C-alpha positions in Angstrom: -54.7 -22.3 -45.9 -57.6 -23.0 -48.1 -60.0 -20.2 -47.5 -64.1 -20.5 -46.6 -66.2 -19.8 -49.4 -67.5 -16.4 -49.9 -69.2 -16.1 -53.6 -70.1 -17.7 -56.6 -69.0 -16.0 -59.6 -69.5 -16.9 -63.1 -67.2 -18.0 -66.1 -66.9 -17.4 -69.7 -69.3 -20.4 -70.0 -71.6 -19.3 -68.3 -70.7 -21.7 -65.3 -70.7 -20.4 -61.7 -67.5 -20.4 -60.2 -66.6 -21.7 -56.5 -63.8 -19.4 -54.6 -61.5 -22.1 -53.0 -58.6 -20.3 -52.1 -55.4 -18.9 -52.8 -52.1 -19.9 -53.3 -49.6 -17.1 -53.7 -51.0 -13.7 -55.4 -53.5 -16.3 -57.5 -56.9 -16.8 -56.4 -58.1 -20.6 -56.9 -61.8 -20.8 -58.3 -63.7 -24.4 -59.2 -66.6 -24.3 -61.9 -69.8 -25.6 -60.5 -72.3 -28.0 -62.9 -75.0 -25.3 -64.2 -77.5 -27.6 -64.3 -77.3 -27.7 -59.9 -77.4 -24.0 -60.0 -79.6 -22.8 -62.5 -81.1 -20.1 -60.0 -77.6 -18.8 -60.1 -76.4 -18.8 -63.5 -79.9 -17.1 -64.8 -79.2 -13.7 -65.2 -82.8 -12.0 -66.5 -85.1 -9.5 -64.8 -87.2 -11.3 -61.9 -89.7 -9.2 -59.9 -89.3 -7.6 -57.0 -91.5 -7.8 -53.8 -94.5 -5.3 -54.4 -93.7 -1.9 -53.8 -96.1 -0.4 -51.1 -98.5 2.1 -52.3 -97.2 5.5 -53.9 -98.3 8.8 -54.7 -96.7 10.1 -57.8 -96.3 14.0 -58.5 -95.2 16.6 -60.9 -95.2 20.0 -59.7 -97.8 19.8 -56.7 -100.3 17.6 -59.0 -100.7 13.7 -58.1 -100.9 11.0 -61.2 -104.7 9.9 -61.1 -106.5 7.2 -63.0 -109.5 8.8 -63.9 -112.9 7.4 -63.8 -112.7 7.3 -68.0 -109.6 5.3 -67.6 -107.4 8.3 -68.2 -103.9 9.1 -66.9 -103.5 12.9 -66.0 -102.6 15.0 -62.9 -104.2 16.5 -60.8 -104.5 19.2 -57.4 -105.6 17.0 -54.8 -106.3 17.7 -50.9 -105.8 16.0 -48.3 -109.3 13.7 -48.4 -108.9 13.3 -52.1 -105.8 11.8 -51.7 -107.2 8.8 -49.5 -108.9 7.7 -52.9 -107.4 4.9 -54.8 -107.5 6.5 -57.9 -104.1 8.1 -57.0 -102.2 5.2 -55.5 -99.9 3.4 -57.5 -97.7 0.2 -57.2 -94.3 0.5 -58.5 -93.3 -2.7 -59.1 -89.3 -3.7 -59.5 -87.2 -5.9 -61.6 -84.3 -7.5 -60.1 -80.9 -7.6 -62.8 -77.5 -6.8 -62.6 -77.6 -5.4 -66.3 -80.0 -2.3 -65.9 -77.3 0.0 -66.8 -80.0 2.2 -68.0 -81.6 2.5 -64.6 -84.1 0.1 -62.5 -86.6 -1.6 -65.3 -90.4 -0.8 -63.1 -93.7 -1.3 -64.0 -95.9 1.4 -62.8 -99.6 -0.3 -61.5 -102.7 1.0 -60.5 -105.7 -0.8 -59.1 -109.2 0.2 -61.0 -112.2 -2.0 -60.3 -110.1 -5.5 -58.9 -107.8 -5.2 -61.9 -104.4 -4.2 -62.6 -104.2 -1.0 -65.0 -100.7 -0.7 -66.0 -99.0 2.1 -67.4 -98.2 1.8 -71.3 -97.2 3.2 -73.9 -98.5 2.6 -77.5 -96.5 2.4 -80.9 -97.7 5.8 -81.4 -96.2 7.3 -78.1 -99.5 7.7 -76.7 -99.6 7.0 -72.8 -102.6 5.0 -71.5 -103.6 2.7 -68.7 -104.3 -1.1 -69.8 -105.3 -3.9 -68.2 -102.0 -6.4 -68.1 -101.2 -8.7 -65.0 -97.8 -7.8 -64.0 -95.4 -10.9 -64.5 -93.1 -12.6 -62.2 -90.4 -11.9 -64.9 -90.1 -8.7 -66.8 -91.3 -8.7 -70.7 -88.3 -7.8 -73.6 -86.8 -4.4 -72.9 -88.7 -2.8 -75.8 -91.9 -3.1 -74.1 -94.8 -0.5 -74.1 -95.1 -1.3 -70.0 -91.4 -1.4 -68.8 -89.9 1.6 -67.8 -86.0 2.4 -66.5 -86.4 4.4 -63.2 -83.5 7.0 -62.9 -82.7 9.0 -59.9 -82.1 12.3 -59.9 -79.0 13.3 -58.5 -78.9 15.1 -55.3 -82.4 14.5 -54.7 -84.5 11.5 -52.1 -87.7 11.2 -53.7 -87.2 12.6 -57.7 -87.1 10.6 -61.0 -86.7 9.9 -64.3 -88.9 7.2 -66.1 -87.4 6.4 -69.4 -89.4 4.1 -71.4 -87.8 0.9 -72.9 -89.5 1.2 -76.2 -88.8 4.8 -77.2 -85.4 5.1 -75.6 -85.0 8.8 -76.1 -88.7 9.4 -74.7 -89.4 10.0 -70.5 -92.7 10.3 -69.2 -93.5 13.6 -68.1 -96.5 16.3 -67.7 -98.2 18.3 -70.5 -101.0 20.7 -70.5 -104.3 19.5 -73.0 -106.4 22.8 -72.3 -107.1 22.4 -68.5 -106.2 18.4 -68.5 -103.0 18.1 -67.5 -101.9 14.5 -69.0 -99.1 11.7 -68.7 -97.4 11.8 -72.1 -94.0 10.9 -73.6 -91.7 13.8 -74.0 -88.5 13.4 -76.1 -85.0 14.5 -75.3 -82.3 13.2 -73.5 -81.6 12.0 -70.0 -81.0 15.7 -68.8 -82.9 17.6 -66.5 -86.2 18.5 -68.3 -88.8 20.1 -65.5 -91.7 18.4 -67.0 -89.9 15.0 -66.9 -89.1 15.0 -63.0 -91.6 12.9 -61.4 -91.7 13.1 -57.3 -92.3 9.7 -55.8 -94.3 9.5 -52.0 -94.8 6.9 -49.7 -98.7 6.9 -49.3 -99.1 7.3 -46.0 -101.0 10.1 -43.2 -97.5 11.1 -41.9 -96.2 12.1 -45.3 -96.8 16.8 -46.0 -97.0 17.3 -49.1 
């Protein structure tokens, strides 16, 4: 007896396949017209629903977008944690090919416009005014990072630059200022590159 449709797969020619049943020890499929199922065939990074507000931390310090537009880590009291300066959204992009992690953009709201964490060609990290696109830019864009969860943790991650694949976001002391920078290295644990992400809600004890 023929089985019911259970999934859409893709053939070598990128046309989706409709599972129609089995015969003996064989699985039978029928190729579908690509034009009628274009939404199935497309395999690009598409933005998922916007995430909730997050605190981004290194050790006990919170990432802040200062009034001068600088990205730095600061020790904040509970009242200061309510300010918009330390609240970010992590926009992720859906893809079946994210072998390096989840493709994301880190975004802060400043004066009514989005400020996105970006890497320059020189490797500097800064906040730039940029509208988060529905579809992720090409891998290698300065604002695109790969978010990898650290094994054995629930809220600790490493953010690898898609522009500089051997570099990760992390903390660096610059005099009395703790700046967000790119650290060179591997995907092995580096304390300076371990980033904690928490939901911005009063019930969180941080």
